[in-house]
N, C-alpha and C positions, 0 to 999 in steps of 0.2 A: 597639838597644833603648833605650827611654826610661828615664831615671833618675827614679824616683818618690820623693817624700818621703812621710813618714807622712801629712801633710796630703792629699797627692794620692791615696794609697791609699784613705783613708777618704772623701774627697770624691768620687772616682770611683765608689766602691761606693754611696754615698748617691745619686748622680745616676742610676746604672744601676737601682737599686731604684725610684726615683721614676719613671723612664721606663717600667719594666716595669708599674708600677701606673697609669700615665697621670696622675701627680700632680706633674709637674715644677714647674709654676707654684705649686701649693699648697704644696709643700715649700719652694720658694724664698722665698715670702712669709713662711711660718711661721719658717723658719730665720733670716731677716733680723730678724724681730721678737724671736726668742730672743737673737740676737747683740746687738741694741739693749738688751734687758733686762740682759744680762750686763754691758754697758758702763755702763749707767746705775745699776746696782745692784752695785758691785764687792764688797760684803760678801757678798751672796748667791752670787756667782760664786766667791768665795774659799771659802765653805763647801763648794761642790761639788767643789773641788779639794783640800780638806783631807784628807791621808792618815790623820790620826789619827781622823777620823770614819768609822765603818764604812760600807762601800759601801751596805748596806741602808738606812741612815739617809739617805744622800745621794740614793738612788733614791726614797725616800719624799718627800723635798723636791721632787724633779722631778715626781713623780706629783701632789702637792698643787698645785703651781704651774701645770703645763702640761696635765694630763689634761683632755680636753674642750675645750681651747683651741687645740691644734695636732693634726695628724694623729697617731694612735696609733703609727704606724710611726716617726715622728720622736721620740716619747717613748721608744720602744724603742731607737732609735739613741742617745739620750742615756744610757740605761742601759748600753749597750755601751761607750760612751766612759768612763763612770764605772768600769765593771768592768775596763777595759783601761788605766786611768789616763791617758786621753787627753782628758778633758773640757777641760783647759786649752788645748788646741789647737783648740777649736771654731771660733774666728774664721778660722784658716787653712784648716780643713777646708771651711768654707762658701765661702771665696774659691776654693778648688779646685773645689768643686761649681759655683759660678757661672761659673768659667772653662770647665769642661766643657760647661755649658749654653750658654754663648756660642759655643763651637766648633761645637756641633750646630746652633745657629741662624745660623751664619755671622757671628758677632759676635766681635771680639777684645776681651778684657777686659784693662785695664791700670790703672796707678796714676798719679795726677797729684799731685805734691808742690808745695805752695806755702807761702809764709811766713805767709799769712793765709787765712782761710776764703773759698772761692770761692762766689759766688752761683750759683743754678741756671742763670741765663742765661750766665754766664761758663763754667761747666762744660759746658753744651751747645755753646757756641761752640768750646771746646777739643776736644770729642769730634768735632764736624763737621770742623774743620780737620785734626785728626790722622787721621781717617778718610780725608779727601781725599788727604793725603800718602801714606798707606799703602795706599790703594786697597781699603779694607774698612770695614765699619761698626765703630765703636769705642765701647766703654762704659768710662768712667774712674771709678775709685774715688778720691775725694779724700783726701789725707793732709796734715796740717800739718807742715811742716819748717822751724822758725824759722831754722836756719842758712843758709837760702837768701837771706835779707835781702829779696829781692823776686824776681819772675819765677816761672817754673815749671820743673819737671823731669817729663817724662812717660816712663813705661816701658810698652811694649806689645810683646808677643811677642818678648822678648829685645832689643828696640831701645830706645835712649835718645834722647830729644829734650831737650836741656838749653838752656833759654832763661832761665837764672837769672842774677841779678846776681852771685851768688857765682862762677859760671863766668867771667863777664866780668871781674870783679876779679882772679881768678886768672890769666887770660890777660894782662891789663894788667901784673900783677906780673912775669910771665915775660918780657914784652917789655922791661920796664924793667931787669930784671936782666941781660939779654943784650945791652944796647946799649952 
């Protein structure tokens, strides 16, 4: 049996609801826009997570900002997350949703860590090469990880491809210590 995290439980439930309604792409685009808003407006996101603010007030904020702009089912989903004190996990839930969507579409979703932001062309090249290596279509979500110094680390379907300078330096250090 699969070990599911809270993010997975909610993400899968959201995906299944979207699939039943025939709105997977619509939910995906809207959820991505919501996640971007939460990231660009951390004070707003903090208000939605604030336990001292009554849930009804937080739901009113969601209604004011999102109603008529995203599918009403997604607004209701945000209400559930607020009521269950899970709104802080929205980004992880959406990652799980996208992962399930990718599985259903035959796409593996992974993460690529780099020391600096990757251009669209660089990201596309890494997706193509990783897909070729793994024999599947791959979609990578970029993440900045300054400790890498340079290079990249790619995580897809429980596999790690580590082409970072940090790894090379660690290997060199090990060789020098044991000579």
